[in-house]
C-alpha positions as MATLAB code, in Angstrom:
seq = 'MASGLKMVKEALGPDALILSTRKVRRGGLGMMGRPIMEITAAVDTAWNERSDQVPPPAPKRAKRSRSRLSVRPEDNSLTYDRIWQRQPDTSRPAAAATEERGDRIRDELSELRSLVQSLSSRLAGMEKAPPAVDRVQAGAGDCATDNDPVLRLLRARGLDEQTAGLVADAARREVTDPGALDHAALAGLLGRRIASMLRVDSDILSVRQTRQRRISLVGPTGAGKTTTIAKIAANYLHRFGGRIALITIDTYRIAAVEQLKVYGEIMRLPVEVVIRPSQLRQALRKHRDCELILIDTAGRSPRNDHELQEMETFLDPDLGIENHLLLSATTRESELLATIERFRRLEISRVIFSKIDECGQLGVLLNVHRADGTPVSFITNGQRVPEDIIVPDPELLAGLIMNDHRTGSNG';
ca = [
       2.270  -47.654  -32.268;
       0.324  -48.660  -35.091;
      -0.423  -52.473  -33.777;
      -1.596  -50.394  -30.303;
      -4.144  -48.212  -32.261;
      -5.236  -51.544  -33.632;
      -5.651  -52.913  -30.312;
      -7.741  -49.697  -29.187;
     -10.092  -49.919  -32.369;
     -10.922  -53.818  -31.216;
     -11.626  -53.143  -27.805;
     -13.194  -49.715  -27.654;
     -14.661  -49.644  -30.968;
     -13.730  -46.698  -33.992;
     -14.695  -43.669  -31.592;
     -12.378  -44.395  -28.649;
     -10.130  -41.345  -27.740;
      -6.266  -41.934  -27.109;
      -5.663  -39.895  -23.817;
      -2.109  -40.953  -23.077;
       0.646  -42.724  -24.630;
       3.847  -43.451  -22.955;
       7.156  -45.681  -23.355;
       7.848  -47.873  -20.136;
      10.277  -50.457  -19.527;
       9.143  -54.169  -17.961;
      11.468  -57.002  -16.561;
      13.813  -57.874  -13.938;
      16.405  -55.554  -15.321;
      14.675  -52.336  -14.813;
      16.039  -49.731  -16.973;
      17.848  -52.052  -18.945;
      14.843  -53.859  -19.723;
      13.238  -53.993  -23.419;
      10.936  -50.785  -24.001;
       7.172  -51.249  -24.684;
       4.235  -49.077  -25.643;
       1.233  -47.736  -22.893;
      -1.570  -46.478  -24.804;
      -4.411  -45.099  -22.406;
      -7.363  -44.814  -24.267;
     -11.345  -44.366  -23.225;
     -14.779  -44.205  -24.980;
     -17.015  -41.442  -24.885;
     -20.621  -42.138  -24.791;
     -23.449  -40.230  -23.966;
     -25.925  -41.050  -20.831;
     -29.011  -43.052  -21.666;
     -32.246  -42.119  -20.032;
     -34.239  -44.637  -20.493;
     -31.318  -47.707  -20.433;
     -31.797  -50.298  -17.620;
     -28.334  -49.920  -16.010;
     -27.963  -48.897  -12.796;
     -26.376  -45.441  -12.741;
     -22.976  -44.744  -11.172;
     -22.850  -44.278   -7.362;
     -23.409  -40.447   -6.358;
     -20.313  -38.779   -5.146;
     -18.887  -38.845   -1.662;
     -20.448  -35.433   -0.303;
     -23.654  -36.985   -1.167;
     -23.899  -40.043    0.688;
     -22.367  -38.547    3.515;
     -25.057  -35.739    3.760;
     -27.939  -37.848    2.307;
     -27.784  -41.442    4.033;
     -29.706  -44.099    3.469;
     -31.312  -42.985   -0.204;
     -31.225  -45.257   -3.192;
     -31.637  -44.303   -6.554;
     -33.289  -46.802   -9.197;
     -33.113  -46.654  -13.256;
     -36.550  -45.436  -13.414;
     -35.617  -42.080  -11.389;
     -33.068  -41.316  -14.272;
     -35.697  -38.941  -15.727;
     -35.902  -37.094  -12.612;
     -33.895  -34.098  -11.617;
     -30.903  -34.060   -9.388;
     -32.846  -31.966   -6.938;
     -35.981  -34.358   -7.099;
     -34.070  -37.654   -6.820;
     -32.829  -36.265   -3.065;
     -35.986  -34.909   -2.045;
     -37.452  -38.378   -2.358;
     -38.174  -40.754    0.056;
     -36.725  -44.049    0.104;
     -40.024  -45.585    0.150;
     -41.635  -43.559   -2.540;
     -42.459  -45.206   -5.879;
     -43.686  -42.850   -8.592;
     -43.715  -43.358  -12.496;
     -41.678  -41.614  -14.937;
     -45.188  -39.756  -16.260;
     -45.912  -38.022  -12.790;
     -42.070  -37.438  -11.807;
     -41.791  -35.452  -15.319;
     -45.184  -33.607  -15.059;
     -44.384  -32.627  -11.248;
     -40.646  -31.393  -12.738;
     -42.800  -28.929  -15.168;
     -44.641  -27.747  -12.469;
     -41.793  -27.112   -9.986;
     -39.739  -25.221  -12.900;
     -42.785  -23.010  -13.737;
     -43.308  -21.819  -10.168;
     -39.403  -20.983   -9.910;
     -39.482  -19.099  -13.124;
     -42.536  -17.486  -11.886;
     -40.745  -16.781   -8.553;
     -37.636  -15.200  -10.412;
     -39.490  -13.136  -12.700;
     -41.494  -11.134   -9.705;
     -37.752  -10.713   -8.197;
     -36.468   -9.146  -11.029;
     -39.338   -6.880  -11.564;
     -38.772   -6.015   -7.865;
     -35.246   -5.136   -8.513;
     -35.899   -3.290  -11.415;
     -38.227   -1.464   -9.439;
     -36.274   -0.408   -6.426;
     -33.041    0.459   -8.939;
     -35.542    2.939  -11.085;
     -36.376    5.038   -8.045;
     -32.932    5.569   -6.796;
     -31.153    8.816   -6.596;
     -28.068    9.367   -8.768;
     -27.627   12.490   -8.751;
     -25.113   12.903   -5.822;
     -22.136   11.070   -7.508;
     -22.632   12.870  -10.894;
     -22.418   16.446   -8.984;
     -19.329   15.191   -7.303;
     -17.671   14.216   -9.992;
     -18.639   17.772  -11.735;
     -17.655   19.628   -8.852;
     -14.131   17.399   -8.601;
     -13.409   18.023  -12.174;
     -14.635   21.862  -11.785;
     -11.805   22.059   -9.371;
      -9.121   20.388  -11.506;
      -9.875   22.761  -14.037;
      -9.574   25.511  -11.601;
      -6.475   24.941  -10.474;
      -4.919   24.561  -14.199;
      -6.251   27.613  -15.343;
      -5.141   29.674  -11.792;
      -1.864   30.519  -12.343;
      -1.026   31.131   -8.732;
      -2.679   27.570   -7.614;
      -0.789   25.943  -10.230;
       2.908   27.595   -9.063;
       2.059   26.465   -5.215;
       0.997   23.065   -6.136;
       4.087   22.706   -8.336;
       6.246   23.574   -5.032;
       4.339   20.522   -3.423;
       1.723   22.425   -1.395;
      -1.454   20.439   -0.847;
      -4.623   21.614   -2.349;
      -6.203   23.096    0.881;
      -2.649   24.767    1.960;
      -2.258   26.140   -1.366;
      -5.758   27.801   -1.478;
      -5.041   29.558    1.860;
      -1.850   31.170    0.366;
      -3.426   31.880   -2.811;
      -6.264   33.567   -0.804;
      -3.813   35.776    1.128;
      -2.244   36.628   -1.724;
      -5.258   38.136   -3.388;
      -6.365   39.971    0.026;
      -2.745   41.652   -1.188;
      -3.010   42.341   -4.497;
      -6.249   42.059   -6.521;
      -4.753   39.921   -9.625;
      -1.582   38.008   -8.802;
      -1.925   36.190  -11.628;
      -0.842   39.314  -13.835;
       2.591   39.639  -11.821;
       6.152   38.225  -13.418;
       7.089   35.091  -12.063;
       9.692   36.686   -9.955;
       7.223   39.289   -8.415;
       4.552   35.923   -8.205;
       7.290   34.066   -6.057;
       7.983   36.732   -3.834;
       4.243   37.667   -2.751;
       3.694   33.661   -2.018;
       7.041   33.881   -0.746;
       5.649   36.417    2.163;
       2.421   34.893    2.608;
       3.924   31.361    3.147;
       6.639   33.052    5.638;
       3.458   34.715    7.760;
       2.199   31.049    8.256;
       5.472   29.566    9.560;
       6.786   29.556   13.132;
      10.354   28.336   13.999;
      12.321   28.697   17.283;
      16.051   28.338   16.587;
      17.859   30.217   19.381;
      19.759   27.594   20.395;
      22.491   28.505   18.099;
      21.285   32.103   17.725;
      22.588   33.577   21.426;
      24.723   32.179   23.941;
      22.975   30.619   26.929;
      22.563   31.828   30.161;
      21.145   29.086   31.854;
      21.662   25.037   31.067;
      19.485   23.936   27.941;
      18.673   20.078   27.727;
      17.767   18.880   24.282;
      16.877   15.360   23.115;
      16.498   14.448   19.719;
      13.783   11.736   19.094;
      12.129   10.512   16.105;
      11.700    7.185   13.654;
      15.015    5.374   12.424;
      17.317    6.473   10.036;
      16.309    9.889   10.070;
      20.102   11.098   11.449;
      19.714   12.217   15.028;
      23.254   11.612   16.157;
      24.703   13.526   13.157;
      22.351   15.948   13.833;
      23.200   16.121   17.516;
      27.599   16.588   16.306;
      26.376   19.452   13.784;
      24.463   21.239   16.713;
      27.618   20.932   19.001;
      30.136   21.532   16.393;
      27.931   25.065   15.808;
      27.670   26.156   19.313;
      31.245   25.489   20.066;
      32.035   27.572   16.809;
      30.387   30.161   17.997;
      30.288   30.616   21.503;
      32.667   28.279   22.764;
      31.205   27.378   26.283;
      30.897   23.844   28.021;
      28.647   21.206   26.117;
      28.096   17.504   27.286;
      26.780   14.759   25.170;
      24.576   11.997   26.156;
      23.218    8.922   24.589;
      20.623    6.375   25.334;
      21.019    4.906   22.183;
      22.399    1.695   22.970;
      20.688   -0.919   20.745;
      22.358   -0.026   16.963;
      25.232   -1.379   16.895;
      28.128    1.594   16.447;
      25.662    4.004   17.402;
      27.659    4.902   21.207;
      30.968    4.542   19.269;
      29.531    7.262   16.374;
      28.678    9.507   19.111;
      32.239    8.998   21.016;
      34.140   10.088   17.801;
      32.465   12.885   17.551;
      32.763   14.036   20.990;
      36.925   12.883   21.238;
      37.151   15.190   17.633;
      35.310   18.359   19.687;
      37.080   17.280   23.112;
      33.254   17.255   24.424;
      32.843   14.508   27.386;
      30.207   11.561   26.598;
      28.087    9.500   28.546;
      26.414    6.249   27.606;
      23.132    5.514   29.533;
      21.196    2.384   30.007;
      18.487    3.070   32.993;
      17.035    6.037   33.694;
      18.304    6.535   36.925;
      21.976    6.622   35.239;
      20.445    9.541   33.133;
      19.568   11.657   36.094;
      23.133   11.220   37.190;
      24.517   12.095   34.143;
      22.238   15.572   34.419;
      23.747   16.211   37.568;
      27.436   15.208   36.686;
      27.124   18.096   33.960;
      24.966   20.601   35.949;
      27.719   23.343   34.745;
      27.132   22.556   31.313;
      25.571   25.359   29.404;
      24.291   22.672   27.127;
      23.621   18.749   27.160;
      22.710   16.838   24.137;
      21.017   13.472   24.081;
      21.175   11.553   21.387;
      17.889    9.000   21.580;
      17.744    5.815   20.307;
      15.159    5.047   16.790;
      11.913    4.124   17.238;
       9.137    3.014   15.485;
       6.056    5.052   15.662;
       3.696    2.458   15.856;
       5.507    0.659   18.416;
       3.894    1.669   21.584;
       6.340   -0.067   23.951;
       8.796    1.403   22.644;
       7.586    4.859   23.001;
       6.365    3.776   26.498;
      10.004    2.760   27.424;
      11.643    6.379   25.958;
       8.852    8.144   28.272;
      10.924    6.548   31.235;
      13.639    8.051   30.418;
      12.143   11.482   29.436;
      10.559   12.640   32.558;
       9.462   15.902   31.850;
      10.406   16.490   35.935;
      14.313   16.744   34.354;
      13.524   19.911   32.430;
      14.601   17.890   28.662;
      13.134   19.476   25.341;
      12.360   17.145   23.218;
      13.064   17.919   19.027;
      11.153   15.446   17.066;
      13.568   14.728   14.108;
      11.720   14.007   10.701;
      13.088   13.215    7.431;
      11.592   15.483    4.661;
      11.654   12.345    2.177;
       9.087   10.727    4.230;
       5.136   10.620    2.940;
       3.108   13.376    4.280;
       0.731   11.268    5.903;
       3.307    8.969    7.072;
       5.168   12.207    8.758;
       1.969   13.561   10.326;
       1.018   10.165   11.864;
       4.544   10.163   13.423;
       3.846   13.022   14.925;
       0.780   12.313   16.191;
       2.127    9.354   17.866;
       5.449   10.769   19.203;
       3.292   13.712   21.031;
       2.842   11.776   24.188;
       6.753   12.402   24.271;
       5.490   15.923   24.852;
       7.299   17.017   21.583;
       8.318   21.434   21.856;
      10.315   21.462   18.525;
      10.140   19.685   14.508;
      13.672   19.191   12.948;
      13.561   18.441    9.304;
      16.436   16.471    8.005;
      17.484   15.498    4.136;
      16.080   18.647    2.598;
      18.730   18.175    0.190;
      16.808   14.987   -1.322;
      13.603   16.513   -1.293;
      12.414   17.551   -4.957;
      10.002   19.832   -3.298;
       9.609   21.532   -0.004;
       5.637   22.037    0.151;
       5.580   19.422    2.710;
       7.111   21.691    5.248;
       4.294   24.055    5.101;
       1.822   21.087    4.879;
       3.147   19.626    8.114;
       3.613   22.797    9.954;
      -0.057   23.757    9.030;
      -1.447   20.688   10.062;
       0.616   20.213   13.630;
       1.828   23.962   14.286;
       5.101   23.346   16.122;
       7.324   25.285   15.880;
      10.928   24.379   13.515;
      13.968   24.675   15.315;
      16.447   23.150   12.672;
      16.811   22.146    8.992;
      19.103   19.788    7.893;
      20.661   19.427    3.972;
      23.537   16.935    4.260;
      25.767   14.661    5.914;
      29.012   17.109    6.308;
      29.598   18.104    9.893;
      29.327   20.876   11.130;
      28.419   22.317    7.621;
      24.562   20.970    6.783;
      22.422   22.641    9.272;
      20.462   25.543    8.777;
      19.035   27.905   11.321;
      15.757   28.820   10.001;
      13.919   31.806    9.898;
       9.959   32.168    8.674;
      11.814   33.958    5.030;
      14.653   31.369    5.003;
      11.958   28.825    4.875;
       9.554   30.177    2.562;
      12.683   30.981   -0.054;
      13.463   27.280    0.349;
      10.076   25.782   -0.711;
       9.640   28.386   -3.462;
      12.888   28.142   -4.734;
      13.026   25.315   -7.124;
      17.200   25.561   -7.674;
      18.029   26.238   -3.875;
      21.279   26.057   -2.332;
      20.790   26.718    0.961;
      22.662   28.995    3.184;
      24.472   26.759    6.382;
      24.139   27.966    9.815;
];
């Protein structure tokens, strides 16, 4: 290394910079050859504007865009822009070029100053009051929620701001100062107001059917359609007996058909597997003497129009099938509303909420119901068949929404 540094200084001078060093092996023996030291060095020198040396060639990009232009040593005092604006055959003294460059810089500074003044005057005239007002109003709303015990309790149960405001206003029409009530009385008052806003329709398990009911469960994947069908069938058999048939058109999911067949064997119910729409019509005619026909469908993405259109070909309105949309209560509220909107093409008549046992708050039930208005037919609160299904009424739903430590009464 010492001898190598000495050679560098002799070749490049004392200002030489060592860029890298490494050991390499040379010779015919390859890796067995003798190692030598390789030193890469360079000299950092400033460009002399008055040098008579020819400057280095222009970058390749510049050559492609500005061909046939030559740069002579006397042009070193010009700016980069001025060099490219020159004509190839034009020759000007360095002093004239320098003076022209100064005039150009002054013109550009004057133009820039005018532009800055124009922008400053525009900014000074802009209205800034509305954003400030919005921020003040938003802060005031947050403070109002924090200071109002009624709104605070409703928001803690998962109700959105608008729904909580509607419930609170209805409570104030009944009681002048709801906030003065104790916790139990306030929860009861709000529960009654919530119950008045809910619509349910669960007559399937409330009374024995005097005419045939055809019910299909549709919805996104993973919501629990097959298990819910088994719960409805088992509960109907337990309450009323009667004849029930199970039909599945879910031939996409692995073991979906086998799962429903196992439930059918346990309950001794016939199970029909349908692949084409024409087969669904045949299955319905075959079981025309049944009181209740439950149809299991494949889970469909609400964003897949092709799959929803395919589902429409099976669930023809002429068949008299009631489509119950099964939604997981653990899904985000915005996604629930989007799912309802996209499945609306199937003429949804009822909504079923599943997995309420996995939710910390059930205010989403009221939020979605208020936005959509479709009646609720069932609620499921677990995976056990047939126990974990609830036949709701408005008071029961309101109690679940207002109760932090709910146990849920099985249907």
